[in-house]
N, C-alpha and C positions, 0 to 999 in steps of 0.2 A: 504494500500500500504506500502510495506517495503521500508526502505531507500535504496538508490542505493549502499551505502557502504556495507550494510548487504547482498544485493544480490551478489555483487562482491566477498565478502568473502566466500559465499557459493559455488561459482564456482571454487575457488582455491582448490587444493588437500590438505587435512588436514594432519597433522603430524601423527595422529592415525586414523585407519579406523572407529572407533566408533564415531568420530566427524562429519561424513558425515551428512549433513542436506539436505533433499529433499525439494525443494521449487517450488511453482507454477510458470510456465513460464510466465504467464500473469500478475499476481499481486505481486508475491514474497512471498506470505503467506506460512508459514511452518506448521501450524496446519490444520487438516482436509484435508490432502494431499491424493489424489487417485493415486496410482502408475500406474495403468493400463492406465490412461489417462493423467498423468503428470500435473494435475491441482488440485487446491483446490476445496472443495465442493461448494463454492459460484460460482466460475467461471465455474465449471462443470454444474451447474444448468442453468446458463445464456447461455452457449454454447448449451446445450441439448435442451432448450426451443426454441432457434433460429434455430435448425436443423443443426448445424455445426459439430456435432459429429455423424458419420455414424453408423447406427445400434442401436441408442438409441432413444426411444420415451417415452413420458409421459405415465405412467400407469393409467388405469382406469378399475374398476371392479364394 
């Protein structure tokens, strides 16, 4: 979990466009971020396994 001050800083518009940091809306993690789902890889797996992300299911072959 990221600190609340770090999450709040990421929401502000930065001085330069290259300073934009994408963060997970659930936990605030910045690494392993999936743009399509707006979450990090850890939260994505939790949500996908519980069936909360439509169209995503666990693969098996």
